[in-house]
C-alpha positions in Angstrom: 79.0 107.2 75.3 80.7 105.5 78.3 80.0 101.8 79.0 78.6 100.7 82.4 81.9 98.9 83.0 83.8 102.1 82.4 81.6 104.0 84.8 81.8 101.4 87.5 85.7 101.3 87.2 85.7 105.1 87.5 83.5 105.0 90.6 85.8 102.4 92.2 88.9 104.4 91.3 87.4 107.6 92.9 86.5 105.5 96.0 90.1 104.4 96.5 91.8 107.7 95.9 91.8 108.9 99.5 92.9 105.5 100.7 96.0 105.3 98.5 98.3 107.4 100.6 97.5 105.3 103.7 98.2 102.1 101.7 101.5 103.5 100.3 102.7 104.3 103.8 101.7 100.8 105.0 103.6 99.1 102.2 106.7 101.2 102.6 106.7 100.5 106.4 106.3 96.8 105.9 109.1 96.7 103.3 111.5 98.7 105.4 115.0 97.7 104.3 114.0 94.3 103.1 113.5 92.7 99.7 110.0 91.2 99.4 107.4 90.0 96.8 103.9 91.4 96.6 102.5 88.3 98.3 105.0 88.5 101.2 104.1 92.2 101.7 100.3 91.5 101.5 100.6 88.6 103.9 102.1 90.9 106.5 99.7 93.8 105.7 96.7 91.5 106.1 97.9 90.4 109.6 98.9 93.9 110.7 96.5 96.5 109.5 92.7 96.8 109.3 90.8 95.5 107.5 92.3 92.1 108.2 91.7 90.3 105.0 94.1 89.0 102.4 93.6 90.9 99.1 96.4 91.0 96.5 94.3 93.6 94.6 95.0 96.0 97.4 98.7 95.6 97.1 99.8 95.0 93.5 98.4 98.2 92.0 99.9 100.3 94.8 103.3 98.6 94.3 103.2 99.4 90.6 102.4 103.0 91.4 105.2 103.2 93.9 107.6 101.9 91.2 106.4 103.7 88.1 105.0 107.0 89.4 106.8 107.8 92.6 110.0 105.9 92.2 109.9 104.9 95.9 110.4 101.2 95.0 112.5 99.3 92.5 112.1 95.8 91.2 115.3 94.2 92.2 114.9 90.5 91.3 112.8 87.5 90.6 111.6 84.9 93.0 109.4 81.9 92.6 106.0 82.4 94.4 105.5 79.5 96.8 101.8 79.5 96.4 101.5 79.8 92.6 104.8 78.4 91.5 105.2 81.4 89.1 108.1 83.8 88.9 107.3 87.1 90.5 109.1 90.4 91.0 111.0 91.2 94.2 110.7 94.8 95.5 113.0 97.0 97.6 113.1 100.7 98.5 115.1 102.9 96.2 118.2 104.6 97.4 118.3 108.4 97.3 120.6 108.2 94.3 118.4 105.8 92.4 115.3 107.9 93.1 117.0 111.1 91.9 118.1 109.3 88.7 114.6 107.9 88.1 112.9 111.2 88.8 115.2 112.9 86.2 115.2 110.2 83.5 112.7 112.2 81.3 115.0 115.2 81.4 118.0 113.5 79.9 118.5 114.2 76.2 119.2 111.3 74.0 121.4 111.4 70.9 120.2 109.2 68.0 
């Protein structure tokens, strides 16, 4: 039996599915050839695109997907977040070579 929390999470996930591609394109366009943190990206996104509200929950999960699933971004460093004072990841677009290597990592045999 699924819990109410599980069901509401699934409903929310299904609701955002069609919006993810648009968000990916926005984030990649904002990042361009720069290196930026999630907060820096979201600050620009919230000023540029509709809806015009600041929401890190709209950005962080999409960045994680672009890093782990699609290999479009790579974490390239650490920077201190000016608002929280915490260390955060810095992102940049992957090069074609890096993307090819990441896409093929599961196909490389390992010798133990």
